[in-house]
ZAMI-504011 format. One record per residue (C-alpha): residue in three letters; x, z, y. Coordinates in nm, 3 decimals. Layout:
<atoms>
 residuo      px      pz      py
     Ala       X       Z       Y
...
</atoms>
This chain:
<atoms>
 residuo      px      pz      py
     Met   3.768  -7.831  -7.256
     Asn   3.733  -7.490  -7.115
     Asn   3.744  -7.581  -6.738
     His   3.633  -7.850  -6.484
     Ser   3.982  -7.972  -6.465
     Asp   3.993  -8.046  -6.844
     Arg   3.659  -8.214  -6.832
     Val   3.760  -8.432  -6.535
     Gly   4.085  -8.545  -6.725
     Phe   3.868  -8.620  -7.040
     Ile   3.624  -8.840  -6.824
     Trp   3.919  -9.009  -6.625
     Ser   4.063  -9.101  -6.993
     Val   3.740  -9.288  -7.059
     Ala   3.767  -9.448  -6.735
     Glu   4.098  -9.617  -6.885
     Leu   3.887  -9.796  -7.141
     Leu   3.766 -10.008  -6.866
     Arg   4.097 -10.133  -6.761
     Gly   4.123 -10.514  -6.765
     Thr   3.730 -10.576  -6.751
     Tyr   3.721 -10.361  -6.433
     Lys   3.953 -10.314  -6.157
     Gln   4.046  -9.945  -6.085
     Ser   3.852  -9.943  -5.762
     Gln   3.549 -10.051  -5.997
     Tyr   3.569  -9.755  -6.237
     Gly   3.323  -9.546  -6.068
     Lys   3.031  -9.805  -6.095
     Val   3.032  -9.710  -6.467
     Ile   3.170  -9.357  -6.482
     Leu   2.941  -9.172  -6.215
     Pro   2.604  -9.303  -6.362
     Leu   2.698  -9.213  -6.728
     Val   2.804  -8.858  -6.608
     Val   2.477  -8.842  -6.432
     Ile   2.274  -8.962  -6.745
     Arg   2.487  -8.734  -6.965
     Arg   2.392  -8.429  -6.751
     Leu   2.041  -8.531  -6.761
     Asp   2.075  -8.577  -7.114
     Ala   2.235  -8.253  -7.207
     Ser   1.987  -8.051  -6.999
     Leu   1.677  -8.205  -7.195
     Glu   1.855  -8.203  -7.551
     Ser   1.709  -7.884  -7.657
     Thr   1.356  -7.950  -7.562
     Lys   1.342  -8.310  -7.668
     Asp   1.110  -8.245  -7.981
     Ala   0.889  -8.046  -7.764
     Val   0.846  -8.345  -7.532
     Gln   0.785  -8.588  -7.813
     Ala   0.504  -8.367  -7.961
     Glu   0.331  -8.290  -7.619
     Leu   0.342  -8.707  -7.560
     Ala   0.197  -8.755  -7.906
     Arg  -0.077  -8.494  -7.866
     Ser  -0.174  -8.576  -7.517
     Ile  -0.111  -8.979  -7.465
     Gly  -0.464  -9.141  -7.413
     Thr  -0.646  -8.817  -7.356
     Ile  -0.475  -8.689  -7.029
     Phe  -0.459  -8.925  -6.715
     Asn  -0.141  -8.732  -6.549
     Leu   0.101  -8.628  -6.827
     Glu   0.383  -8.552  -6.610
     Pro   0.290  -8.149  -6.546
     Leu   0.279  -8.114  -6.915
     Leu   0.579  -8.300  -7.005
     Cys   0.766  -8.123  -6.744
     Lys   0.654  -7.791  -6.900
     Ala   0.765  -7.905  -7.239
     Ala   1.114  -8.010  -7.100
     Gly   1.148  -7.690  -6.905
     Gln   1.257  -7.898  -6.601
     Ser   1.106  -8.083  -6.327
     Phe   1.194  -8.412  -6.506
     Tyr   1.166  -8.535  -6.872
     Asn   1.269  -8.829  -7.082
     Thr   1.003  -8.974  -7.324
     Ser   1.232  -9.185  -7.517
     Pro   1.276  -9.044  -7.890
     Leu   1.644  -9.125  -7.873
     Gly   1.898  -8.886  -7.750
     Phe   2.234  -8.986  -7.605
     Ser   2.428  -8.944  -7.942
     Gln   2.139  -9.125  -8.111
     Leu   2.221  -9.441  -7.939
     Leu   2.521  -9.481  -8.168
     Asp   2.331  -9.524  -8.480
     Asp   2.237  -9.866  -8.407
     Pro   2.542 -10.053  -8.242
     Glu   2.386 -10.377  -8.276
     His   2.107 -10.315  -8.045
     Leu   2.289 -10.058  -7.821
     Ser   2.242 -10.223  -7.493
     Gly   1.867 -10.266  -7.555
     Asn   1.837  -9.915  -7.666
     Leu   2.037  -9.784  -7.376
     Arg   1.806  -9.970  -7.126
     Ser   1.497  -9.816  -7.301
     Tyr   1.660  -9.463  -7.304
     Ile   1.685  -9.499  -6.932
     Ala   1.337  -9.636  -6.891
     Gly   1.208  -9.331  -7.055
     Phe   1.289  -9.070  -6.797
     Ser   1.055  -8.963  -6.543
     Ala   0.990  -9.122  -6.199
     Gly   1.229  -8.889  -6.007
     Ala   1.512  -8.916  -6.259
     Ala   1.478  -9.296  -6.284
     Glu   1.492  -9.349  -5.915
     Ile   1.823  -9.145  -5.914
     Ile   1.983  -9.374  -6.179
     Glu   1.837  -9.708  -6.010
     Lys   2.058  -9.598  -5.707
     Phe   2.361  -9.689  -5.932
     Ala   2.245 -10.027  -6.017
     Phe   2.374  -9.951  -6.369
     Asp   2.183 -10.237  -6.554
     Thr   2.437 -10.479  -6.433
     Glu   2.727 -10.245  -6.587
     Ile   2.563 -10.262  -6.920
     Thr   2.551 -10.594  -6.934
     Thr   2.944 -10.640  -6.850
     Met   3.037 -10.395  -7.077
     Ser   2.824 -10.545  -7.363
     Asn   2.986 -10.850  -7.312
     Ala   3.316 -10.728  -7.302
     Gly   3.270 -10.528  -7.612
     Leu   3.326 -10.205  -7.421
     Leu   2.963 -10.057  -7.448
     Tyr   2.995  -9.868  -7.786
     Gln   3.330  -9.701  -7.702
     Val   3.219  -9.579  -7.347
     Ile   2.931  -9.433  -7.500
     Ala   3.069  -9.295  -7.807
     Arg   3.347  -9.099  -7.598
     Phe   3.065  -8.986  -7.333
     Ser   2.865  -8.846  -7.619
     Glu   3.163  -8.614  -7.705
     Ile   3.136  -8.413  -7.401
     Asp   2.913  -8.152  -7.366
     Leu   2.749  -8.096  -6.995
     His   2.457  -7.875  -7.075
     Pro   2.389  -7.633  -6.795
     Glu   2.461  -7.339  -7.026
     Val   2.809  -7.486  -7.099
     Val   2.900  -7.629  -6.757
     Ser   2.752  -7.429  -6.463
     Asn   2.614  -7.622  -6.176
     His   2.892  -7.486  -5.967
     Glu   3.131  -7.643  -6.200
     Met   2.941  -7.950  -6.230
     Gly   2.978  -7.964  -5.875
     Tyr   3.350  -7.992  -5.877
     Ile   3.344  -8.234  -6.159
     Tyr   3.146  -8.475  -5.936
     Glu   3.327  -8.422  -5.611
     Glu   3.667  -8.452  -5.785
     Leu   3.553  -8.776  -5.966
     Ile   3.438  -8.932  -5.630
     Arg   3.763  -8.810  -5.473
     Lys   3.962  -9.011  -5.727
     Phe   3.745  -9.308  -5.722
     Ser   3.747  -9.323  -5.325
     Glu   4.126  -9.315  -5.329
     Leu   4.146  -9.593  -5.578
     Ser   3.921  -9.813  -5.337
     Asn   4.063  -9.712  -5.010
     Glu   3.750  -9.541  -4.917
     Thr   3.750  -9.203  -4.708
     Ala   3.704  -8.928  -4.953
     Gly   3.628  -8.710  -4.657
     Glu   3.290  -8.862  -4.620
     His   3.187  -8.731  -4.941
     Phe   3.391  -8.422  -5.022
     Thr   3.456  -8.076  -4.830
     Pro   3.691  -7.836  -4.995
     Arg   3.490  -7.556  -5.127
     Glu   3.672  -7.281  -4.947
     Val   3.582  -7.461  -4.610
     Ile   3.226  -7.429  -4.739
     Arg   3.226  -7.092  -4.818
     Leu   3.387  -7.000  -4.490
     Met   3.098  -7.185  -4.310
     Val   2.851  -7.028  -4.531
     Asp   3.001  -6.688  -4.466
     Leu   2.973  -6.749  -4.091
     Leu   2.630  -6.898  -4.081
     Phe   2.480  -6.591  -4.280
     Val   2.687  -6.305  -4.189
     Ala   2.462  -6.218  -3.875
     Asp   2.156  -6.209  -4.108
     Asp   2.277  -5.998  -4.391
     His   2.030  -5.769  -4.346
     Ala   1.737  -5.988  -4.316
     Leu   1.880  -6.187  -4.643
     Thr   1.877  -5.880  -4.852
     Thr   1.526  -5.803  -4.802
     Pro   1.307  -5.860  -5.120
     Gly   1.122  -6.201  -5.119
     Thr   1.312  -6.338  -4.843
     Val   1.268  -6.708  -4.802
     Arg   1.484  -6.948  -4.594
     Thr   1.533  -7.314  -4.539
     Ile   1.880  -7.509  -4.501
     Tyr   1.945  -7.851  -4.414
     Asp   2.251  -8.108  -4.426
     Pro   2.214  -8.445  -4.274
     Ala   2.512  -8.569  -4.445
     Cys   2.500  -8.408  -4.767
     Gly   2.713  -8.619  -4.982
     Thr   2.689  -8.471  -5.339
     Gly   2.513  -8.153  -5.215
     Gly   2.843  -7.939  -5.237
     Met   2.745  -7.736  -4.926
     Leu   2.367  -7.683  -5.002
     Ser   2.485  -7.567  -5.350
     Val   2.744  -7.288  -5.220
     Ala   2.478  -7.195  -4.978
     Glu   2.214  -7.133  -5.264
     Glu   2.471  -6.949  -5.475
     Tyr   2.559  -6.744  -5.183
     Leu   2.208  -6.615  -5.126
     Arg   2.149  -6.583  -5.503
     Asp   2.439  -6.334  -5.532
     Leu   2.352  -6.141  -5.204
     Asn   1.984  -6.128  -5.313
     Pro   1.857  -6.240  -5.642
     Gln   1.492  -6.211  -5.516
     Ala   1.572  -6.451  -5.233
     Ser   1.496  -6.799  -5.220
     Leu   1.673  -7.093  -5.014
     Val   1.487  -7.422  -5.020
     Val   1.739  -7.694  -4.942
     Phe   1.688  -8.033  -4.753
     Gly   1.926  -8.291  -4.728
     Gln   1.987  -8.677  -4.636
     Glu   2.265  -8.888  -4.759
     Leu   2.377  -9.245  -4.669
     Asn   2.576  -9.353  -4.956
     Ala   2.342  -9.477  -5.263
     Glu   2.596  -9.317  -5.529
     Thr   2.660  -8.989  -5.393
     Tyr   2.273  -8.927  -5.280
     Ala   2.203  -9.014  -5.677
     Val   2.454  -8.740  -5.779
     Cys   2.302  -8.486  -5.516
     Arg   1.955  -8.544  -5.597
     Ser   2.020  -8.511  -5.979
     Asp   2.191  -8.187  -5.914
     Met   1.913  -8.061  -5.738
     Met   1.679  -8.147  -5.991
     Ile   1.881  -7.993  -6.275
     Lys   1.907  -7.690  -6.053
     Gly   1.512  -7.652  -6.005
     Gln   1.495  -7.736  -5.630
     Asp   1.262  -8.000  -5.502
     Pro   1.445  -8.329  -5.538
     Ser   1.217  -8.498  -5.306
     Asn   1.381  -8.268  -5.025
     Ile   1.684  -8.502  -5.042
     His   1.623  -8.809  -4.852
     Phe   1.810  -9.133  -4.875
     Gly   1.921  -9.341  -4.578
     Asn   2.084  -9.303  -4.216
     Ser   1.989  -8.981  -4.062
     Phe   2.005  -9.179  -3.720
     Thr   1.798  -9.464  -3.801
     Val   1.552  -9.311  -4.054
     Asp   1.511  -8.938  -4.010
     Gly   1.385  -8.826  -4.367
     Thr   1.288  -8.473  -4.225
     Glu   1.135  -8.581  -3.900
     Gly   0.928  -8.293  -3.727
     Ala   1.075  -8.059  -3.965
     His   1.267  -7.737  -3.853
     Phe   1.518  -7.506  -4.061
     Asp   1.662  -7.178  -4.035
     Tyr   2.005  -7.288  -4.132
     Met   2.203  -7.622  -4.098
     Leu   2.541  -7.710  -4.214
     Ser   2.749  -8.035  -4.236
     Asn   3.086  -8.230  -4.233
     Pro   2.990  -8.541  -4.075
     Pro   3.235  -8.818  -4.107
     Phe   3.528  -8.821  -3.879
     Gly   3.581  -9.077  -3.620
     Val   3.327  -9.320  -3.798
     Glu   3.163  -9.603  -3.595
     Trp   2.765  -9.537  -3.552
     Lys   2.757  -9.942  -3.431
     Ala   2.494  -9.993  -3.710
     Ala   2.256  -9.747  -3.562
     Glu   2.333  -9.827  -3.193
     Ser   2.017 -10.007  -3.100
     Val   1.778  -9.726  -3.264
     Val   1.989  -9.459  -3.118
     Lys   1.997  -9.623  -2.754
     Ile   1.625  -9.671  -2.749
     Glu   1.553  -9.334  -2.863
     Ala   1.767  -9.178  -2.594
     Gln   1.638  -9.399  -2.330
     Thr   1.266  -9.378  -2.415
     Lys   1.231  -9.050  -2.540
     Gly   1.498  -8.833  -2.329
     Phe   1.520  -8.480  -2.417
     Ala   1.182  -8.525  -2.609
     Gly   1.406  -8.707  -2.875
     Arg   1.721  -8.609  -3.022
     Phe   1.975  -8.782  -2.792
     Gly   1.876  -8.695  -2.461
     Ala   2.210  -8.523  -2.357
     Gly   2.398  -8.813  -2.388
     Leu   2.563  -9.061  -2.607
     Pro   2.934  -9.052  -2.744
     Arg   3.152  -9.344  -2.762
     Ile   3.070  -9.593  -3.038
     Asn   3.374  -9.516  -3.247
     Asp   3.288  -9.171  -3.324
     Gly   2.933  -9.060  -3.425
     Ser   3.011  -8.681  -3.474
     Phe   2.821  -8.574  -3.166
     Leu   2.511  -8.752  -3.272
     Phe   2.496  -8.545  -3.596
     Leu   2.506  -8.231  -3.399
     Gln   2.254  -8.334  -3.144
     His   2.030  -8.446  -3.471
     Met   2.077  -8.096  -3.604
     Ile   1.988  -7.945  -3.274
     Ser   1.680  -8.105  -3.236
     Lys   1.578  -7.926  -3.589
     Met   1.636  -7.582  -3.467
     Lys   1.323  -7.357  -3.489
     Pro   1.217  -7.218  -3.155
     Ala   1.400  -6.898  -3.063
     Ser   1.036  -6.706  -3.035
     Glu   1.005  -6.833  -3.429
     Gly   1.346  -6.696  -3.513
     Gly   1.555  -6.955  -3.418
     Ser   1.844  -7.129  -3.622
     Arg   2.213  -7.138  -3.704
     Ile   2.428  -7.429  -3.743
     Ala   2.762  -7.471  -3.892
     Ile   2.945  -7.823  -3.850
     Val   3.302  -7.954  -3.920
     Phe   3.486  -8.151  -3.643
     Asn   3.834  -8.294  -3.605
     Gly   3.960  -8.203  -3.239
     Ser   3.786  -8.464  -3.054
     Pro   3.452  -8.317  -2.988
     Leu   3.650  -8.045  -2.802
     Phe   3.806  -8.242  -2.532
     Thr   3.720  -8.626  -2.576
     Gly   3.539  -8.775  -2.273
     Ala   3.603  -8.717  -1.898
     Ala   3.334  -8.540  -1.653
     Gly   3.007  -8.763  -1.662
     Ser   3.124  -8.912  -1.996
     Gly   2.866  -8.895  -2.302
     Glu   3.077  -8.634  -2.485
     Ser   3.122  -8.431  -2.183
     Glu   2.750  -8.408  -2.111
     Ile   2.679  -8.317  -2.459
     Arg   2.908  -8.035  -2.452
     Arg   2.770  -7.961  -2.104
     Trp   2.396  -7.939  -2.260
     Ile   2.512  -7.742  -2.542
     Ile   2.703  -7.478  -2.330
     Glu   2.485  -7.439  -2.047
     Asn   2.178  -7.413  -2.279
     Asp   2.401  -7.085  -2.426
     Trp   2.381  -7.236  -2.778
     Leu   2.779  -7.284  -2.865
     Asp   2.847  -6.944  -3.028
     Ala   3.206  -6.990  -3.165
     Val   3.457  -7.224  -3.258
     Val   3.699  -7.160  -3.525
     Ala   4.043  -7.358  -3.583
     Leu   4.141  -7.416  -3.938
     Pro   4.472  -7.480  -4.053
     Asp   4.591  -7.838  -4.108
     Gln   4.632  -8.035  -4.458
     Leu   4.320  -7.838  -4.591
     Phe   4.147  -8.162  -4.629
     Tyr   4.184  -8.436  -4.934
     Asn   4.177  -8.732  -4.722
     Thr   4.351  -8.612  -4.403
     Gly   4.601  -8.391  -4.277
     Ile   4.457  -8.339  -3.919
     Ser   4.354  -8.001  -3.783
     Ile   3.978  -7.927  -3.824
     Tyr   3.748  -7.699  -3.647
     Ile   3.418  -7.523  -3.740
     Trp   3.168  -7.522  -3.438
     Ile   2.876  -7.247  -3.455
     Val   2.568  -7.308  -3.265
     Thr   2.272  -7.095  -3.243
     Asn   1.982  -7.049  -3.025
     Arg   1.932  -6.670  -3.122
     Lys   2.252  -6.522  -3.010
     Ser   2.271  -6.164  -3.035
     Pro   2.289  -5.972  -2.680
     Glu   2.664  -5.896  -2.666
     Arg   2.715  -6.256  -2.748
     Ala   2.448  -6.388  -2.498
     Gly   2.648  -6.628  -2.231
     Lys   2.979  -6.618  -2.412
     Val   3.173  -6.826  -2.662
     Gln   3.440  -6.708  -2.910
     Leu   3.720  -6.912  -2.992
     Ile   3.913  -6.797  -3.323
     Asp   4.251  -6.920  -3.407
     Ala   4.272  -6.917  -3.786
     Arg   4.553  -7.184  -3.814
     Glu   4.781  -6.990  -4.006
     Phe   4.537  -6.843  -4.222
     Tyr   4.636  -7.035  -4.580
     Ser   4.877  -7.028  -4.859
     Lys   5.061  -7.352  -4.979
     Met   4.926  -7.511  -5.285
     Arg   5.160  -7.537  -5.563
     Lys   5.047  -7.892  -5.621
     Ser   4.916  -8.143  -5.347
     Leu   4.570  -8.322  -5.412
     Gly   4.600  -8.603  -5.188
     Glu   4.657  -8.482  -4.818
     Lys   4.544  -8.134  -4.929
     Arg   4.857  -7.909  -4.942
     Lys   4.711  -7.602  -4.825
     Glu   4.397  -7.377  -4.941
     Met   4.264  -7.047  -4.812
     Ser   4.204  -6.741  -5.035
     Glu   3.893  -6.525  -5.047
     Asp   4.090  -6.283  -4.854
     Lys   4.160  -6.510  -4.577
     Ile   3.778  -6.627  -4.559
     Ala   3.688  -6.261  -4.553
     Glu   3.942  -6.214  -4.268
     Ile   3.809  -6.505  -4.035
     Thr   3.451  -6.364  -4.126
     Arg   3.536  -6.006  -4.011
     Ile   3.714  -6.144  -3.685
     Tyr   3.402  -6.342  -3.612
     Ser   3.150  -6.062  -3.698
     Asp   3.381  -5.802  -3.478
     Phe   3.344  -6.021  -3.173
     Gln   3.633  -5.842  -3.011
     Glu   3.943  -5.975  -2.837
     Ser   4.280  -6.008  -3.027
     Lys   4.560  -6.229  -3.137
     Phe   4.340  -6.462  -3.326
     Ser   4.032  -6.400  -3.120
     Lys   3.930  -6.501  -2.760
     Ile   3.612  -6.454  -2.571
     Phe   3.491  -6.619  -2.258
     Ala   3.206  -6.682  -2.037
     Asn   3.022  -7.015  -2.093
     Glu   3.134  -7.099  -1.729
     Phe   3.471  -7.082  -1.843
     Phe   3.473  -7.421  -1.977
     Gly   3.308  -7.610  -1.709
     Tyr   3.493  -7.804  -1.431
     Gln   3.419  -8.000  -1.123
     Arg   3.597  -8.332  -1.110
     Ile   3.652  -8.390  -0.743
     Thr   3.773  -8.729  -0.573
     Val   4.010  -8.688  -0.293
     Glu   4.020  -8.984  -0.054
     Arg   4.289  -9.075   0.213
     Pro   4.231  -9.325   0.507
     Leu   4.293  -9.690   0.452
     Arg   4.575  -9.832   0.717
     Leu   4.641 -10.196   0.729
     Lys   4.862 -10.444   0.851
     Trp   4.822 -10.814   0.801
     Arg   5.090 -11.074   0.656
     Ile   4.992 -11.411   0.527
     Thr   5.173 -11.513   0.231
     Glu   5.203 -11.784   0.026
     Glu   5.006 -11.643  -0.236
     Ser   4.712 -11.527   0.012
     Leu   4.662 -11.919   0.085
     Ile   4.662 -12.016  -0.258
     Ala   4.399 -11.761  -0.330
     Leu   4.221 -11.872   0.031
     Glu   4.201 -12.267  -0.119
     Lys   4.051 -12.125  -0.452
     Ser   3.782 -11.923  -0.280
     Lys   3.431 -12.020  -0.210
     Pro   3.426 -12.006   0.182
     Trp   3.734 -12.255   0.188
     Lys   3.570 -12.469  -0.090
     Met   3.240 -12.490   0.137
     Leu   3.477 -12.564   0.445
     Val   3.651 -12.858   0.268
     Lys   3.302 -13.001   0.168
     Asn   3.139 -12.972   0.487
     Thr   3.436 -13.143   0.712
     Glu   3.478 -13.396   0.406
     Arg   3.876 -13.327   0.463
     Asn   4.136 -13.257   0.231
     Ile   4.257 -12.966   0.429
     Gly   4.540 -12.756   0.292
     Ala   4.584 -12.397   0.413
     Gln   4.933 -12.378   0.336
     Asp   4.999 -12.678   0.569
     Ile   4.820 -12.543   0.856
     Phe   4.969 -12.187   0.839
     Gly   5.314 -12.326   0.766
     Arg   5.262 -12.561   1.093
     Asn   5.148 -12.245   1.290
     Gly   5.487 -12.055   1.172
     Ala   5.237 -11.764   1.070
     Val   5.357 -11.750   0.697
     Gly   5.530 -11.431   0.616
     Lys   5.497 -11.254   0.957
     Phe   5.323 -10.917   1.003
     Trp   5.095 -10.862   1.273
     Glu   4.852 -10.587   1.389
     Thr   4.597 -10.569   1.669
     Thr   4.490 -10.279   1.902
     Trp   4.257 -10.495   2.107
     Glu   4.151 -10.764   1.928
     Ser   3.968 -10.786   1.554
     Pro   4.196 -10.941   1.269
     Glu   3.930 -11.212   1.251
     Ser   3.988 -11.324   1.610
     Met   4.359 -11.337   1.529
     Val   4.307 -11.559   1.223
     Ala   4.062 -11.792   1.413
     Lys   4.331 -11.846   1.662
     Leu   4.574 -11.937   1.385
     Leu   4.298 -12.196   1.257
     Asp   4.263 -12.331   1.591
     Ser   4.439 -12.661   1.497
     Leu   4.165 -12.761   1.260
     Asp   3.884 -12.981   1.437
     Gly   3.539 -12.796   1.447
     Asp   3.421 -12.451   1.419
     Ile   3.561 -12.246   1.174
     Pro   3.312 -12.052   0.952
     Lys   3.325 -11.664   1.012
     Glu   3.332 -11.648   0.602
     Val   3.687 -11.826   0.604
     Thr   3.824 -11.608   0.858
     Lys   3.694 -11.275   0.696
     Glu   3.821 -11.422   0.359
     Leu   4.173 -11.475   0.488
     Val   4.166 -11.135   0.655
     Lys   4.079 -10.966   0.341
     Leu   4.340 -11.151   0.130
     Ser   4.622 -11.074   0.412
     Gly   4.549 -10.698   0.439
     Ile   4.852 -10.474   0.321
     Ala   4.805 -10.119   0.299
     Asp   5.071  -9.956   0.533
     Pro   5.084  -9.588   0.635
     Glu   5.192  -9.723   1.001
     Gly   4.908  -9.960   1.015
     Val   4.552  -9.984   1.189
     Leu   4.300  -9.710   1.064
     Gln   4.025  -9.888   0.916
     Thr   3.675  -9.736   0.976
     Asp   3.315  -9.843   0.895
     Ser   2.999  -9.930   1.145
     Lys   2.969  -9.546   1.196
     Gly   3.337  -9.483   1.298
     Lys   3.422  -9.306   0.983
     Pro   3.746  -9.371   0.800
     Lys   3.739  -9.602   0.507
     Pro   3.903  -9.484   0.203
     Asp   4.212  -9.644   0.052
     Pro   4.152  -9.714  -0.318
     Asp   4.544  -9.712  -0.411
     Leu   4.567  -9.344  -0.242
     Arg   4.243  -9.201  -0.432
     Asp   4.321  -8.926  -0.651
     Asn   4.103  -8.668  -0.867
     Glu   4.129  -8.308  -0.942
     Asn   3.968  -8.075  -1.187
     Ile   3.877  -7.758  -1.026
     Pro   3.721  -7.459  -1.267
     Leu   3.360  -7.379  -1.200
     Pro   3.288  -7.075  -1.021
     Asn   3.241  -6.778  -1.251
     Arg   2.879  -6.722  -1.215
     Pro   2.549  -6.818  -1.435
     Val   2.463  -7.192  -1.448
     Gln   2.084  -7.292  -1.504
     Trp   1.977  -7.612  -1.675
     Asp   1.648  -7.764  -1.625
     Glu   1.530  -7.932  -1.932
     Asp   1.190  -8.030  -1.793
     Val   1.324  -8.248  -1.526
     Ser   1.647  -8.313  -1.680
     Glu   1.828  -8.258  -1.348
     Arg   2.204  -8.151  -1.324
     Leu   2.317  -7.894  -1.079
     Ser   2.358  -8.019  -0.723
     Thr   2.706  -8.091  -0.641
     Ala   2.639  -7.889  -0.314
     Asp   2.625  -7.593  -0.508
     Tyr   3.009  -7.603  -0.570
     Arg   3.139  -7.720  -0.209
     Glu   3.251  -7.374  -0.135
     Ser   3.512  -7.334  -0.408
     Val   3.609  -7.691  -0.375
     Ser   3.652  -7.630   0.000
     Glu   3.874  -7.351  -0.091
     Tyr   4.073  -7.556  -0.334
     Val   4.134  -7.848  -0.075
     Gln   4.232  -7.603   0.193
     Arg   4.511  -7.446  -0.046
     Gln   4.620  -7.737  -0.286
     Val   4.564  -8.060  -0.070
     Leu   4.569  -8.040   0.298
     Pro   4.891  -7.881   0.350
     Trp   5.033  -8.201   0.211
     Val   4.814  -8.460   0.307
     Pro   4.611  -8.367   0.634
     Glu   4.407  -8.648   0.654
     Ala   4.237  -8.611   0.288
     Trp   3.900  -8.546   0.229
     Val   3.665  -8.504  -0.079
     Asp   3.402  -8.772  -0.130
     His   3.116  -8.504  -0.245
     Thr   2.894  -8.793  -0.379
     Lys   3.156  -8.880  -0.660
     Thr   3.197  -8.503  -0.783
     Lys   3.090  -8.471  -1.139
     Val   3.069  -8.172  -1.373
     Gly   3.253  -8.167  -1.676
     Tyr   3.301  -7.963  -2.002
     Glu   3.582  -7.926  -2.239
     Ile   3.686  -7.679  -2.470
     Pro   4.095  -7.616  -2.478
     Leu   4.115  -7.405  -2.790
     Thr   4.472  -7.436  -2.890
     Arg   4.587  -7.416  -2.513
     Gln   4.433  -7.051  -2.531
     Phe   4.626  -6.948  -2.823
     Tyr   4.972  -7.093  -2.692
     Arg   5.237  -6.854  -2.740
     Tyr   5.579  -6.928  -2.565
     Val   5.884  -6.915  -2.802
     Pro   6.198  -6.909  -2.628
     Pro   6.473  -7.119  -2.740
     Arg   6.744  -6.991  -2.939
     Pro   7.067  -6.904  -2.749
     Leu   7.320  -7.157  -2.663
     Ala   7.598  -6.950  -2.859
     Val   7.400  -6.972  -3.166
     Ile   7.304  -7.319  -3.158
     Asp   7.698  -7.416  -3.072
     Ala   7.819  -7.197  -3.363
     Glu   7.570  -7.386  -3.619
     Leu   7.722  -7.706  -3.487
     His   8.061  -7.602  -3.527
     Ala   7.985  -7.491  -3.874
     Leu   7.833  -7.832  -3.972
     Glu   8.127  -8.025  -3.815
     Lys   8.335  -7.812  -4.041
     Glu   8.150  -7.895  -4.341
     Ile   8.136  -8.265  -4.270
     Leu   8.513  -8.280  -4.220
     Glu   8.556  -8.095  -4.554
     Leu   8.314  -8.345  -4.718
     Met   8.524  -8.612  -4.562
     Glu   8.862  -8.470  -4.677
     Gly   8.738  -8.442  -5.039
     Asn   8.615  -8.839  -5.059
     Asn   8.930  -8.937  -4.935
     Lys   9.144  -8.756  -5.225
</atoms>
């Protein structure tokens, strides 16, 4: 077994032993914890005798053995059991008990990792089925020592196994696994602006992933910095909701010498494992289009009570996609610009670019980010790049320490054609990005120049005003069978019937008066008085509520009808003629006041709105006006529109020639079949 593919194939063959006892979708319950245990065991194999010697020498005389045993093990963890993984096979009769005893011998940090797999139940199941010895025997054949299988390769093994198990159980592999070339590009884009600082001897930086999965992003970032500067140190932090992937990530970090306590378990929204902490770098691939209903109450309470002092003051996205919650969560962990600031790389699908009209949660979040001048760049990646989805993916770069030339601007990069076809697809993944393509995208970002693949815009370019154009309401009145039926069901009519103690039928009355189906309008008399006259055949006074109700039910919008005005004589708007228009923001700086959380007054934009209305609206509907109280400012990022290239259709003569050729080919085939 010379590479990770061979090792994954071998481990997968072990999973086949479980067939019959386990469903395929349950293989991961056995295989993943055993891979982690075997990896931990292999890492400790060469120092096991030293640990046993230190344990015998120090037990009973020293209160805290952990530092001594870790030193003897040469790791941040150890195992006090005299058994090794292969020695477990020497006593088949007591294998299940010995395996449990061996697992119990791990130090607290490693034991916590294994507990997340709930593996004890699987030991019982395999033992009862007569499978335990076979499975342990096969796992003892594979050497996962760090000198044989590097941490980088081990990450591939974990992620490939998780991808396979996720596919079998119809889970979303994308919740756990990001292609390594995408991670490498994200890390390149994060670090490229800091190459000088990162090459300084003794550099220490922190990096955080709030949905870290198996820790692939953190691992690639750490490896990148180590290659760039062996004397630099990258301290990693993460949080993961899925118990199994959390355990894999934490074990991986433990073997690499990172502090495993920096990896936290749980939902980043409800229990922030790094509350109050700030980081130099952050990167993440949060789940696409996943509901955040489980965290809804906590998130809404924080948004309402803390506002911008919390994480979600800018707004809340729709409940079926929590992508923007992750970004807001990460922004809350940026270091102040005065302390060096932070840089964020996050993977999104297309939805966060444009979903949500002006005033919606998504639009307000975009507005908050852009008006604060935090959005640095958006990179469009090829489709069919991920294992679980063929959709297009985008990397957002967000920072509060832009370079002077980038201040007030956003760079859009079109890298959708920067790929090569894979010889063999993996799930939905049919494309990959080579090192050359990654380097080219990074160079385009770093150069910060307009080109075929790069566009640069002022922040205001992405903003617009959504105005409401009103037109006057004109009415005629017509009593119909439908309006009378509605009147009889109304509260005022029911009260009339109750008070007069008569079974009064509106349809009988108006039918008798011959009013049904006729239009009428008035220039000197109110519609209410006209209706009251029609109701004169009733005994007693007619309540005003009844006449008002019938007038309301009988009014029909008509361009030739009577203009309706309010108490101040101003025209009333016709809801059916109401229209909305999106008008670009004026090309001038926009200020955001975080202290009072106020948006810009709509009055600031009325001049440009007036010009638009004069040019685009009034020539066709002179009576229209803008209701400025309804004006909203929105933001969207129409990336693909900016890179659209018109391709003229082929000449008709060429198309016609192709059709004739196809017709000829079909005729020849038909003649051949008739012979």
